[in-house]
N, CA, C, O and the ligand as a Tripos MOL2 file, in Angstrom:
@<TRIPOS>MOLECULE
protein
  301   299    76     0     0
PROTEIN
NO_CHARGES

@<TRIPOS>ATOM
      1 N          87.1100  116.8180   78.2030 N.3       1 MET1
      2 CA         87.8830  115.6710   79.0650 C.3       1 MET1
      3 C          87.2610  114.2260   78.5070 C.2       1 MET1
      4 O          86.1260  114.1340   78.0410 O.2       1 MET1
      5 N          88.1360  113.1820   78.6250 N.am      2 ALA2
      6 CA         87.5800  112.0280   78.4280 C.3       2 ALA2
      7 C          86.8410  111.4650   79.6310 C.2       2 ALA2
      8 O          87.1400  111.6730   80.8070 O.2       2 ALA2
      9 N          85.6890  110.6150   79.1130 N.am      3 VAL3
     10 CA         84.8610  110.2690   80.2810 C.3       3 VAL3
     11 C          84.6990  108.7940   79.9610 C.2       3 VAL3
     12 O          84.6690  108.3590   78.8100 O.2       3 VAL3
     13 N          84.6000  108.0760   81.0260 N.am      4 PRO4
     14 CA         84.4370  106.4170   80.8780 C.3       4 PRO4
     15 C          82.9570  106.2320   80.3300 C.2       4 PRO4
     16 O          81.9390  106.7720   80.7640 O.2       4 PRO4
     17 N          83.0870  105.2940   79.2190 N.am      5 LYS5
     18 CA         81.7540  105.0990   78.5300 C.3       5 LYS5
     19 C          80.8000  104.3440   79.3440 C.2       5 LYS5
     20 O          79.5990  104.6120   79.3370 O.2       5 LYS5
     21 N          81.3230  103.3870   80.0600 N.am      6 ARG6
     22 CA         80.4870  102.5240   80.9160 C.3       6 ARG6
     23 C          80.8570  102.4690   82.4460 C.2       6 ARG6
     24 O          82.0480  102.5750   82.7390 O.2       6 ARG6
     25 N          80.0590  102.3350   83.2960 N.am      7 ARG7
     26 CA         80.5660  102.2960   84.8060 C.3       7 ARG7
     27 C          81.2810  100.8260   85.0630 C.2       7 ARG7
     28 O          80.8760   99.8340   84.4580 O.2       7 ARG7
     29 N          82.1940  100.7700   85.8500 N.am      8 LEU8
     30 CA         82.9130   99.4660   86.0850 C.3       8 LEU8
     31 C          81.9530   98.6270   87.0320 C.2       8 LEU8
     32 O          81.3440   99.1920   87.9400 O.2       8 LEU8
     33 N          81.8470   97.4180   86.8260 N.am      9 SER9
     34 CA         81.2570   96.4540   87.8190 C.3       9 SER9
     35 C          81.9690   96.3470   88.9450 C.2       9 SER9
     36 O          83.1450   96.7050   88.8940 O.2       9 SER9
     37 N          81.4440   95.8540   90.1560 N.am     10 HIS10
     38 CA         82.1730   95.6550   91.1660 C.3      10 HIS10
     39 C          83.2630   94.6580   91.0820 C.2      10 HIS10
     40 O          84.3430   94.6740   91.6720 O.2      10 HIS10
     41 N          82.7600   93.7210   90.1870 N.am     11 SER11
     42 CA         83.9280   92.4910   90.0860 C.3      11 SER11
     43 C          85.0800   93.0170   89.2500 C.2      11 SER11
     44 O          86.2210   92.6350   89.5130 O.2      11 SER11
     45 N          84.8570   93.8630   88.2680 N.am     12 LYS12
     46 CA         85.9450   94.4100   87.5710 C.3      12 LYS12
     47 C          86.8750   95.2680   88.6050 C.2      12 LYS12
     48 O          88.1010   95.1720   88.5490 O.2      12 LYS12
     49 N          86.3480   95.9460   89.3650 N.am     13 THR13
     50 CA         87.0550   96.9540   90.0360 C.3      13 THR13
     51 C          87.8350   96.0090   91.4560 C.2      13 THR13
     52 O          88.9280   96.3010   91.9420 O.2      13 THR13
     53 N          87.0320   94.9720   91.8660 N.am     14 ARG14
     54 CA         87.8450   94.0880   92.7150 C.3      14 ARG14
     55 C          88.7310   93.3510   92.1530 C.2      14 ARG14
     56 O          89.7280   93.1140   92.8350 O.2      14 ARG14
     57 N          88.6700   92.8450   90.9580 N.am     15 THR15
     58 CA         89.7700   92.1500   90.3190 C.3      15 THR15
     59 C          90.8290   92.9750   90.0500 C.2      15 THR15
     60 O          91.9380   92.4400   90.0670 O.2      15 THR15
     61 N          90.7520   94.3580   89.7620 N.am     16 ARG16
     62 CA         91.8310   94.9730   89.5240 C.3      16 ARG16
     63 C          92.5610   95.3600   90.6980 C.2      16 ARG16
     64 O          93.7710   95.5770   90.6410 O.2      16 ARG16
     65 N          91.7810   95.4780   91.9490 N.am     17 ARG17
     66 CA         92.5030   95.7870   93.2460 C.3      17 ARG17
     67 C          92.9930   94.5240   93.8100 C.2      17 ARG17
     68 O          93.7080   94.6190   94.8070 O.2      17 ARG17
     69 N          92.7360   93.3760   93.3520 N.am     18 SER18
     70 CA         93.2350   91.9680   93.8230 C.3      18 SER18
     71 C          94.7440   92.2350   94.0450 C.2      18 SER18
     72 O          95.3390   91.7340   94.9990 O.2      18 SER18
     73 N          95.3520   93.0440   93.1300 N.am     19 HIS19
     74 CA         96.7530   93.0770   93.3290 C.3      19 HIS19
     75 C          97.5530   93.8950   94.1130 C.2      19 HIS19
     76 O          98.7690   93.7850   94.2670 O.2      19 HIS19
     77 N          96.6020   94.9530   94.7390 N.am     20 HIS20
     78 CA         96.8220   95.9550   95.5600 C.3      20 HIS20
     79 C          97.0480   95.5350   97.2150 C.2      20 HIS20
     80 O          96.4500   96.0780   98.1440 O.2      20 HIS20
     81 N          97.9570   94.5460   97.3370 N.am     21 PHE21
     82 CA         98.2390   94.2540   98.7480 C.3      21 PHE21
     83 C          99.5100   94.3790   98.9900 C.2      21 PHE21
     84 O         100.3130   94.5150   98.0670 O.2      21 PHE21
     85 N          99.9250   94.3460  100.4370 N.am     22 GLU22
     86 CA        101.2740   94.4910  100.7630 C.3      22 GLU22
     87 C         101.8470   93.4000  100.9660 C.2      22 GLU22
     88 O         101.1340   92.4540  101.3000 O.2      22 GLU22
     89 N         103.2750   93.2010  100.8310 N.am     23 THR23
     90 CA        103.8300   91.8940  101.1310 C.3      23 THR23
     91 C         104.6960   92.0320  102.3710 C.2      23 THR23
     92 O         105.1670   93.1410  102.6230 O.2      23 THR23
     93 N         104.9020   91.1840  103.0240 N.am     24 ALA24
     94 CA        105.9980   91.3200  104.2480 C.3      24 ALA24
     95 C         107.3270   91.7610  103.7630 C.2      24 ALA24
     96 O         107.6930   91.5580  102.6050 O.2      24 ALA24
     97 N         107.9670   92.2970  104.5530 N.am     25 MET25
     98 CA        109.2320   92.9010  104.3210 C.3      25 MET25
     99 C         110.3450   91.6750  104.3760 C.2      25 MET25
    100 O         110.3120   90.7640  105.2040 O.2      25 MET25
    101 N         111.1680   91.8030  103.5100 N.am     26 GLN26
    102 CA        112.2410   90.7500  103.6000 C.3      26 GLN26
    103 C         113.5980   91.4480  104.3020 C.2      26 GLN26
    104 O         114.0300   92.5930  104.1750 O.2      26 GLN26
    105 N         114.0970   90.3310  105.0840 N.am     27 PHE27
    106 CA        115.1180   91.0090  106.0040 C.3      27 PHE27
    107 C         116.3470   89.8370  105.8070 C.2      27 PHE27
    108 O         116.3130   88.6130  105.9300 O.2      27 PHE27
    109 N         117.5630   90.8810  105.4060 N.am     28 ALA28
    110 CA        118.6650   90.1840  105.5290 C.3      28 ALA28
    111 C         119.3470   90.0460  106.9610 C.2      28 ALA28
    112 O         118.7640   90.3930  107.9880 O.2      28 ALA28
    113 N         120.5940   89.5250  106.9430 N.am     29 VAL29
    114 CA        121.1360   89.5130  108.3820 C.3      29 VAL29
    115 C         122.5030   90.2560  108.1520 C.2      29 VAL29
    116 O         123.2250   89.9760  107.1960 O.2      29 VAL29
    117 N         122.8180   91.2200  109.0810 N.am     30 CYS30
    118 CA        124.0340   92.0030  109.1590 C.3      30 CYS30
    119 C         125.2260   91.0430  109.2130 C.2      30 CYS30
    120 O         125.3330   90.1040  110.0010 O.2      30 CYS30
    121 N         126.1250   91.4100  108.2540 N.am     31 ALA31
    122 CA        127.4720   90.3940  108.2750 C.3      31 ALA31
    123 C         128.3170   90.8390  109.6220 C.2      31 ALA31
    124 O         129.1870   90.1240  110.1190 O.2      31 ALA31
    125 N         127.9380   92.0960  110.1240 N.am     32 ASN32
    126 CA        128.8080   92.4770  111.1410 C.3      32 ASN32
    127 C         128.3880   92.1840  112.5770 C.2      32 ASN32
    128 O         129.1680   91.7410  113.4200 O.2      32 ASN32
    129 N         127.1510   92.4510  112.7930 N.am     33 CYS33
    130 CA        126.4530   92.2290  114.1510 C.3      33 CYS33
    131 C         125.2970   91.1090  114.1620 C.2      33 CYS33
    132 O         124.8130   90.7690  115.2420 O.2      33 CYS33
    133 N         124.8860   90.5760  113.0320 N.am     34 LYS34
    134 CA        124.1070   89.5570  112.8550 C.3      34 LYS34
    135 C         122.6400   89.8980  113.2430 C.2      34 LYS34
    136 O         121.7730   89.0530  113.4650 O.2      34 LYS34
    137 N         122.4890   91.1200  113.2890 N.am     35 SER35
    138 CA        121.0140   91.6450  113.3260 C.3      35 SER35
    139 C         120.1810   91.6660  112.0590 C.2      35 SER35
    140 O         120.7130   91.8870  110.9710 O.2      35 SER35
    141 N         118.6720   91.4030  112.2060 N.am     36 PRO36
    142 CA        118.1620   91.5730  110.9870 C.3      36 PRO36
    143 C         117.9510   92.8200  110.5110 C.2      36 PRO36
    144 O         117.4210   93.6440  111.2570 O.2      36 PRO36
    145 N         118.3320   93.1800  109.1740 N.am     37 ILE37
    146 CA        118.1420   94.3240  108.5400 C.3      37 ILE37
    147 C         117.4020   94.0910  107.1870 C.2      37 ILE37
    148 O         117.3660   93.0110  106.5960 O.2      37 ILE37
    149 N         116.7580   95.3650  106.7390 N.am     38 PRO38
    150 CA        116.1930   95.3120  105.2820 C.3      38 PRO38
    151 C         117.3240   95.3350  104.5000 C.2      38 PRO38
    152 O         118.3310   95.9640  104.8250 O.2      38 PRO38
    153 N         117.2050   94.5590  103.2840 N.am     39 SER39
    154 CA        118.3140   94.4130  102.2800 C.3      39 SER39
    155 C         118.5560   95.8770  101.6060 C.2      39 SER39
    156 O         117.6930   96.7400  101.4470 O.2      39 SER39
    157 N         119.7240   95.9440  101.3030 N.am     40 HIS40
    158 CA        120.3080   97.3680  100.5430 C.3      40 HIS40
    159 C         120.1540   98.5190  101.3760 C.2      40 HIS40
    160 O         119.9590   99.6430  100.9130 O.2      40 HIS40
    161 N         120.2410   98.2460  102.6740 N.am     41 VAL41
    162 CA        120.2110   99.5660  103.6930 C.3      41 VAL41
    163 C         121.2930   99.2670  104.5370 C.2      41 VAL41
    164 O         121.6950   98.1190  104.7200 O.2      41 VAL41
    165 N         121.8260  100.3770  105.1110 N.am     42 ALA42
    166 CA        122.7610  100.2650  106.3180 C.3      42 ALA42
    167 C         122.4290   99.9040  107.3180 C.2      42 ALA42
    168 O         121.3600  100.3570  107.7290 O.2      42 ALA42
    169 N         123.0870   99.0460  108.0720 N.am     43 CYS43
    170 CA        122.5710   98.5190  109.4520 C.3      43 CYS43
    171 C         122.2850   99.5280  110.4070 C.2      43 CYS43
    172 O         123.1770  100.3090  110.7390 O.2      43 CYS43
    173 N         121.1560   99.6020  110.8820 N.am     44 PRO44
    174 CA        120.7910  100.7120  111.8600 C.3      44 PRO44
    175 C         121.4680  100.2230  113.0800 C.2      44 PRO44
    176 O         121.7900  101.1360  113.8400 O.2      44 PRO44
    177 N         121.7560   99.0830  113.4550 N.am     45 ASN45
    178 CA        122.4340   98.6510  114.7470 C.3      45 ASN45
    179 C         123.8290   99.0040  114.9780 C.2      45 ASN45
    180 O         124.2910   99.3880  116.0530 O.2      45 ASN45
    181 N         124.4990   98.8340  113.8200 N.am     46 CYS46
    182 CA        126.1330   99.1320  113.8120 C.3      46 CYS46
    183 C         126.7020  100.1480  112.7130 C.2      46 CYS46
    184 O         127.8510  100.5880  112.7390 O.2      46 CYS46
    185 N         125.8530  100.4240  111.8550 N.am     47 GLY47
    186 CA        126.0670  101.2890  110.7750 C.3      47 GLY47
    187 C         126.9670  101.0630  109.7400 C.2      47 GLY47
    188 O         127.6250  101.9240  109.1560 O.2      47 GLY47
    189 N         126.9660   99.7170  109.5160 N.am     48 MET48
    190 CA        128.1390   99.1070  108.5140 C.3      48 MET48
    191 C         127.2740   98.6250  107.2960 C.2      48 MET48
    192 O         126.2200   98.0050  107.4420 O.2      48 MET48
    193 N         127.8100   98.9640  106.0890 N.am     49 TYR49
    194 CA        127.0720   98.6120  104.6640 C.3      49 TYR49
    195 C         128.2580   97.9090  103.8490 C.2      49 TYR49
    196 O         129.3360   98.4840  103.6970 O.2      49 TYR49
    197 N         128.0590   96.9240  103.4500 N.am     50 LYS50
    198 CA        129.1740   96.1390  102.5560 C.3      50 LYS50
    199 C         130.3310   96.2110  103.1660 C.2      50 LYS50
    200 O         131.2470   96.6900  102.4980 O.2      50 LYS50
    201 N         130.5910   95.8330  104.3820 N.am     51 GLY51
    202 CA        131.8380   95.8310  104.9270 C.3      51 GLY51
    203 C         132.5460   97.0820  105.3690 C.2      51 GLY51
    204 O         133.6800   97.0060  105.8410 O.2      51 GLY51
    205 N         131.8780   98.3090  105.2270 N.am     52 ARG52
    206 CA        132.6160   99.4810  105.6550 C.3      52 ARG52
    207 C         131.5390  100.1760  106.4940 C.2      52 ARG52
    208 O         130.3260   99.9930  106.3860 O.2      52 ARG52
    209 N         132.2850  101.1670  107.5160 N.am     53 GLN53
    210 CA        131.3870  101.9890  108.2340 C.3      53 GLN53
    211 C         130.8920  103.1960  107.5940 C.2      53 GLN53
    212 O         131.6370  104.1610  107.4260 O.2      53 GLN53
    213 N         129.5130  103.1970  107.1800 N.am     54 VAL54
    214 CA        128.8340  104.2880  106.5540 C.3      54 VAL54
    215 C         128.2860  105.4430  107.2920 C.2      54 VAL54
    216 O         128.0940  106.5400  106.7680 O.2      54 VAL54
    217 N         127.9790  105.0880  108.8320 N.am     55 MET55
    218 CA        127.2020  105.9630  109.4740 C.3      55 MET55
    219 C         127.6260  106.0350  110.9850 C.2      55 MET55
    220 O         127.9890  104.9700  111.4820 O.2      55 MET55
    221 N         127.6250  107.0040  111.6690 N.am     56 ASP56
    222 CA        127.9860  106.9120  113.0930 C.3      56 ASP56
    223 C         126.7140  106.7280  113.9350 C.2      56 ASP56
    224 O         125.8400  107.5930  113.9890 O.2      56 ASP56
    225 N         126.6590  105.6100  114.5590 N.am     57 VAL57
    226 CA        125.2770  105.2000  115.1230 C.3      57 VAL57
    227 C         125.3670  105.7890  116.6190 C.2      57 VAL57
    228 O         124.3600  106.0340  117.2830 O.2      57 VAL57
    229 N         126.4650  105.9560  117.0010 N.am     58 THR58
    230 CA        126.7830  106.7190  118.4780 C.3      58 THR58
    231 C         126.3370  108.2060  118.4390 C.2      58 THR58
    232 O         126.1220  108.7890  119.5010 O.2      58 THR58
    233 N         126.2140  108.7350  117.4380 N.am     59 LYS59
    234 CA        125.9460  110.2760  117.1850 C.3      59 LYS59
    235 C         124.7240  110.6900  118.0060 C.2      59 LYS59
    236 O         124.7140  111.5320  118.9040 O.2      59 LYS59
    237 N         123.5500  109.8590  117.4920 N.am     60 LYS60
    238 CA        122.2790  110.0750  118.1310 C.3      60 LYS60
    239 C         122.1800  109.8160  119.6060 C.2      60 LYS60
    240 O         121.5070  110.5220  120.3570 O.2      60 LYS60
    241 N         122.9830  108.6160  120.0450 N.am     61 LEU61
    242 CA        123.0610  108.2160  121.5140 C.3      61 LEU61
    243 C         123.7090  109.5360  122.5030 C.2      61 LEU61
    244 O         123.2670  110.0400  123.5360 O.2      61 LEU61
    245 N         124.8140  109.8040  121.7790 N.am     62 ARG62
    246 CA        125.4580  111.1150  122.2940 C.3      62 ARG62
    247 C         124.7580  112.4720  122.4590 C.2      62 ARG62
    248 O         124.9480  113.2700  123.3770 O.2      62 ARG62
    249 N         123.9780  112.5930  121.4950 N.am     63 LYS63
    250 CA        123.0960  113.8260  121.4450 C.3      63 LYS63
    251 C         122.0230  113.7450  122.6180 C.2      63 LYS63
    252 O         121.7410  114.7090  123.3310 O.2      63 LYS63
    253 N         121.4860  112.5420  122.7240 N.am     64 ILE64
    254 CA        120.5120  112.3600  123.6540 C.3      64 ILE64
    255 C         121.2840  112.5430  125.0730 C.2      64 ILE64
    256 O         120.8520  113.3160  125.9280 O.2      64 ILE64
    257 N         122.3020  111.8720  125.2290 N.am     65 GLU65
    258 CA        123.2560  111.9100  126.4530 C.3      65 GLU65
    259 C         123.3670  113.3930  127.0250 C.2      65 GLU65
    260 O         123.1390  113.7810  128.1710 O.2      65 GLU65
    261 N         123.7820  114.1140  125.9040 N.am     66 ASP66
    262 CA        124.1880  115.5800  126.1410 C.3      66 ASP66
    263 C         123.0000  116.3970  126.6180 C.2      66 ASP66
    264 O         123.0470  117.1780  127.5680 O.2      66 ASP66
    265 N         121.8550  116.1270  125.8220 N.am     67 LYS67
    266 CA        120.5930  116.7940  126.2630 C.3      67 LYS67
    267 C         120.2240  116.3430  127.7810 C.2      67 LYS67
    268 O         119.7730  117.1450  128.5970 O.2      67 LYS67
    269 N         120.4010  115.3310  127.9950 N.am     68 ARG68
    270 CA        120.0690  114.9160  129.4950 C.3      68 ARG68
    271 C         121.0690  115.6550  130.4480 C.2      68 ARG68
    272 O         120.7060  116.1180  131.5300 O.2      68 ARG68
    273 N         122.2350  115.7290  130.0190 N.am     69 LYS69
    274 CA        123.2390  116.3140  130.9270 C.3      69 LYS69
    275 C         122.9830  117.7900  131.1030 C.2      69 LYS69
    276 O         123.2470  118.4320  132.1190 O.2      69 LYS69
    277 N         122.4220  118.2690  129.9650 N.am     70 ALA70
    278 CA        122.0960  119.9070  130.0530 C.3      70 ALA70
    279 C         120.8120  119.9770  131.0270 C.2      70 ALA70
    280 O         120.7370  120.7470  131.9840 O.2      70 ALA70
    281 N         120.0080  119.2380  130.7180 N.am     71 LYS71
    282 CA        118.7350  119.2350  131.5570 C.3      71 LYS71
    283 C         119.1370  119.2190  133.1000 C.2      71 LYS71
    284 O         118.8190  120.1290  133.8650 O.2      71 LYS71
    285 N         119.7720  118.2430  133.4310 N.am     72 ALA72
    286 CA        120.2500  118.1460  134.8980 C.3      72 ALA72
    287 C         121.1270  119.1370  135.2710 C.2      72 ALA72
    288 O         121.1370  119.2940  136.4910 O.2      72 ALA72
    289 N         121.8560  119.8500  134.6710 N.am     73 ASN73
    290 CA        122.6930  121.0720  135.0400 C.3      73 ASN73
    291 C         121.5780  122.1900  135.2600 C.2      73 ASN73
    292 O         121.6360  122.8600  136.2910 O.2      73 ASN73
    293 N         120.7010  122.3870  134.4560 N.am     74 ALA74
    294 CA        119.7150  123.4730  134.3830 C.3      74 ALA74
    295 C         119.0050  123.5110  135.7670 C.2      74 ALA74
    296 O         118.8850  124.5630  136.3950 O.2      74 ALA74
    297 N         118.5750  122.4050  136.1770 N.am     75 SER75
    298 CA        117.6640  122.2150  137.3670 C.3      75 SER75
    299 C         118.4910  122.1160  138.6190 C.2      75 SER75
    300 O         117.9430  121.9580  139.7100 O.2      75 SER75
    301 ZN        124.9590   95.4330  112.0210 Zn       76 ZN76
@<TRIPOS>BOND
     1     1     2 1
     2     2     3 1
     3     3     4 2
     4     3     5 am
     5     5     6 1
     6     6     7 1
     7     7     8 2
     8     7     9 am
     9     9    10 1
    10    10    11 1
    11    11    12 2
    12    11    13 am
    13    13    14 1
    14    14    15 1
    15    15    16 2
    16    15    17 am
    17    17    18 1
    18    18    19 1
    19    19    20 2
    20    19    21 am
    21    21    22 1
    22    22    23 1
    23    23    24 2
    24    23    25 am
    25    25    26 1
    26    26    27 1
    27    27    28 2
    28    27    29 am
    29    29    30 1
    30    30    31 1
    31    31    32 2
    32    31    33 am
    33    33    34 1
    34    34    35 1
    35    35    36 2
    36    35    37 am
    37    37    38 1
    38    38    39 1
    39    39    40 2
    40    39    41 am
    41    41    42 1
    42    42    43 1
    43    43    44 2
    44    43    45 am
    45    45    46 1
    46    46    47 1
    47    47    48 2
    48    47    49 am
    49    49    50 1
    50    50    51 1
    51    51    52 2
    52    51    53 am
    53    53    54 1
    54    54    55 1
    55    55    56 2
    56    55    57 am
    57    57    58 1
    58    58    59 1
    59    59    60 2
    60    59    61 am
    61    61    62 1
    62    62    63 1
    63    63    64 2
    64    63    65 am
    65    65    66 1
    66    66    67 1
    67    67    68 2
    68    67    69 am
    69    69    70 1
    70    70    71 1
    71    71    72 2
    72    71    73 am
    73    73    74 1
    74    74    75 1
    75    75    76 2
    76    75    77 am
    77    77    78 1
    78    78    79 1
    79    79    80 2
    80    79    81 am
    81    81    82 1
    82    82    83 1
    83    83    84 2
    84    83    85 am
    85    85    86 1
    86    86    87 1
    87    87    88 2
    88    87    89 am
    89    89    90 1
    90    90    91 1
    91    91    92 2
    92    91    93 am
    93    93    94 1
    94    94    95 1
    95    95    96 2
    96    95    97 am
    97    97    98 1
    98    98    99 1
    99    99   100 2
   100    99   101 am
   101   101   102 1
   102   102   103 1
   103   103   104 2
   104   103   105 am
   105   105   106 1
   106   106   107 1
   107   107   108 2
   108   107   109 am
   109   109   110 1
   110   110   111 1
   111   111   112 2
   112   111   113 am
   113   113   114 1
   114   114   115 1
   115   115   116 2
   116   115   117 am
   117   117   118 1
   118   118   119 1
   119   119   120 2
   120   119   121 am
   121   121   122 1
   122   122   123 1
   123   123   124 2
   124   123   125 am
   125   125   126 1
   126   126   127 1
   127   127   128 2
   128   127   129 am
   129   129   130 1
   130   130   131 1
   131   131   132 2
   132   131   133 am
   133   133   134 1
   134   134   135 1
   135   135   136 2
   136   135   137 am
   137   137   138 1
   138   138   139 1
   139   139   140 2
   140   139   141 am
   141   141   142 1
   142   142   143 1
   143   143   144 2
   144   143   145 am
   145   145   146 1
   146   146   147 1
   147   147   148 2
   148   147   149 am
   149   149   150 1
   150   150   151 1
   151   151   152 2
   152   151   153 am
   153   153   154 1
   154   154   155 1
   155   155   156 2
   156   155   157 am
   157   157   158 1
   158   158   159 1
   159   159   160 2
   160   159   161 am
   161   161   162 1
   162   162   163 1
   163   163   164 2
   164   163   165 am
   165   165   166 1
   166   166   167 1
   167   167   168 2
   168   167   169 am
   169   169   170 1
   170   170   171 1
   171   171   172 2
   172   171   173 am
   173   173   174 1
   174   174   175 1
   175   175   176 2
   176   175   177 am
   177   177   178 1
   178   178   179 1
   179   179   180 2
   180   179   181 am
   181   181   182 1
   182   182   183 1
   183   183   184 2
   184   183   185 am
   185   185   186 1
   186   186   187 1
   187   187   188 2
   188   187   189 am
   189   189   190 1
   190   190   191 1
   191   191   192 2
   192   191   193 am
   193   193   194 1
   194   194   195 1
   195   195   196 2
   196   195   197 am
   197   197   198 1
   198   198   199 1
   199   199   200 2
   200   199   201 am
   201   201   202 1
   202   202   203 1
   203   203   204 2
   204   203   205 am
   205   205   206 1
   206   206   207 1
   207   207   208 2
   208   207   209 am
   209   209   210 1
   210   210   211 1
   211   211   212 2
   212   211   213 am
   213   213   214 1
   214   214   215 1
   215   215   216 2
   216   215   217 am
   217   217   218 1
   218   218   219 1
   219   219   220 2
   220   219   221 am
   221   221   222 1
   222   222   223 1
   223   223   224 2
   224   223   225 am
   225   225   226 1
   226   226   227 1
   227   227   228 2
   228   227   229 am
   229   229   230 1
   230   230   231 1
   231   231   232 2
   232   231   233 am
   233   233   234 1
   234   234   235 1
   235   235   236 2
   236   235   237 am
   237   237   238 1
   238   238   239 1
   239   239   240 2
   240   239   241 am
   241   241   242 1
   242   242   243 1
   243   243   244 2
   244   243   245 am
   245   245   246 1
   246   246   247 1
   247   247   248 2
   248   247   249 am
   249   249   250 1
   250   250   251 1
   251   251   252 2
   252   251   253 am
   253   253   254 1
   254   254   255 1
   255   255   256 2
   256   255   257 am
   257   257   258 1
   258   258   259 1
   259   259   260 2
   260   259   261 am
   261   261   262 1
   262   262   263 1
   263   263   264 2
   264   263   265 am
   265   265   266 1
   266   266   267 1
   267   267   268 2
   268   267   269 am
   269   269   270 1
   270   270   271 1
   271   271   272 2
   272   271   273 am
   273   273   274 1
   274   274   275 1
   275   275   276 2
   276   275   277 am
   277   277   278 1
   278   278   279 1
   279   279   280 2
   280   279   281 am
   281   281   282 1
   282   282   283 1
   283   283   284 2
   284   283   285 am
   285   285   286 1
   286   286   287 1
   287   287   288 2
   288   287   289 am
   289   289   290 1
   290   290   291 1
   291   291   292 2
   292   291   293 am
   293   293   294 1
   294   294   295 1
   295   295   296 2
   296   295   297 am
   297   297   298 1
   298   298   299 1
   299   299   300 2
@<TRIPOS>SUBSTRUCTURE
     1 MET1         2 RESIDUE 1 A MET
     2 ALA2         6 RESIDUE 1 A ALA
     3 VAL3        10 RESIDUE 1 A VAL
     4 PRO4        14 RESIDUE 1 A PRO
     5 LYS5        18 RESIDUE 1 A LYS
     6 ARG6        22 RESIDUE 1 A ARG
     7 ARG7        26 RESIDUE 1 A ARG
     8 LEU8        30 RESIDUE 1 A LEU
     9 SER9        34 RESIDUE 1 A SER
    10 HIS10       38 RESIDUE 1 A HIS
    11 SER11       42 RESIDUE 1 A SER
    12 LYS12       46 RESIDUE 1 A LYS
    13 THR13       50 RESIDUE 1 A THR
    14 ARG14       54 RESIDUE 1 A ARG
    15 THR15       58 RESIDUE 1 A THR
    16 ARG16       62 RESIDUE 1 A ARG
    17 ARG17       66 RESIDUE 1 A ARG
    18 SER18       70 RESIDUE 1 A SER
    19 HIS19       74 RESIDUE 1 A HIS
    20 HIS20       78 RESIDUE 1 A HIS
    21 PHE21       82 RESIDUE 1 A PHE
    22 GLU22       86 RESIDUE 1 A GLU
    23 THR23       90 RESIDUE 1 A THR
    24 ALA24       94 RESIDUE 1 A ALA
    25 MET25       98 RESIDUE 1 A MET
    26 GLN26      102 RESIDUE 1 A GLN
    27 PHE27      106 RESIDUE 1 A PHE
    28 ALA28      110 RESIDUE 1 A ALA
    29 VAL29      114 RESIDUE 1 A VAL
    30 CYS30      118 RESIDUE 1 A CYS
    31 ALA31      122 RESIDUE 1 A ALA
    32 ASN32      126 RESIDUE 1 A ASN
    33 CYS33      130 RESIDUE 1 A CYS
    34 LYS34      134 RESIDUE 1 A LYS
    35 SER35      138 RESIDUE 1 A SER
    36 PRO36      142 RESIDUE 1 A PRO
    37 ILE37      146 RESIDUE 1 A ILE
    38 PRO38      150 RESIDUE 1 A PRO
    39 SER39      154 RESIDUE 1 A SER
    40 HIS40      158 RESIDUE 1 A HIS
    41 VAL41      162 RESIDUE 1 A VAL
    42 ALA42      166 RESIDUE 1 A ALA
    43 CYS43      170 RESIDUE 1 A CYS
    44 PRO44      174 RESIDUE 1 A PRO
    45 ASN45      178 RESIDUE 1 A ASN
    46 CYS46      182 RESIDUE 1 A CYS
    47 GLY47      186 RESIDUE 1 A GLY
    48 MET48      190 RESIDUE 1 A MET
    49 TYR49      194 RESIDUE 1 A TYR
    50 LYS50      198 RESIDUE 1 A LYS
    51 GLY51      202 RESIDUE 1 A GLY
    52 ARG52      206 RESIDUE 1 A ARG
    53 GLN53      210 RESIDUE 1 A GLN
    54 VAL54      214 RESIDUE 1 A VAL
    55 MET55      218 RESIDUE 1 A MET
    56 ASP56      222 RESIDUE 1 A ASP
    57 VAL57      226 RESIDUE 1 A VAL
    58 THR58      230 RESIDUE 1 A THR
    59 LYS59      234 RESIDUE 1 A LYS
    60 LYS60      238 RESIDUE 1 A LYS
    61 LEU61      242 RESIDUE 1 A LEU
    62 ARG62      246 RESIDUE 1 A ARG
    63 LYS63      250 RESIDUE 1 A LYS
    64 ILE64      254 RESIDUE 1 A ILE
    65 GLU65      258 RESIDUE 1 A GLU
    66 ASP66      262 RESIDUE 1 A ASP
    67 LYS67      266 RESIDUE 1 A LYS
    68 ARG68      270 RESIDUE 1 A ARG
    69 LYS69      274 RESIDUE 1 A LYS
    70 ALA70      278 RESIDUE 1 A ALA
    71 LYS71      282 RESIDUE 1 A LYS
    72 ALA72      286 RESIDUE 1 A ALA
    73 ASN73      290 RESIDUE 1 A ASN
    74 ALA74      294 RESIDUE 1 A ALA
    75 SER75      298 RESIDUE 1 A SER
    76 ZN76       301 GROUP 0 **** ****
């Protein structure tokens, strides 16, 4: 197995890691509901992407509501 010939100095390690930082996420504005959304992602608020409906955002809410009703009926 290949083995490094010399140990890396702290400076060399830190210089390499100087690029290992996170940058703030860039947000676009939804054309439909004007809420800030990450670019190239369907809007989590209204479910629109490039002017068409791509996901049902009420599905999750309905599921939660059904669960709550079932719980209320049980007790
Ligand atoms: Zn939207």
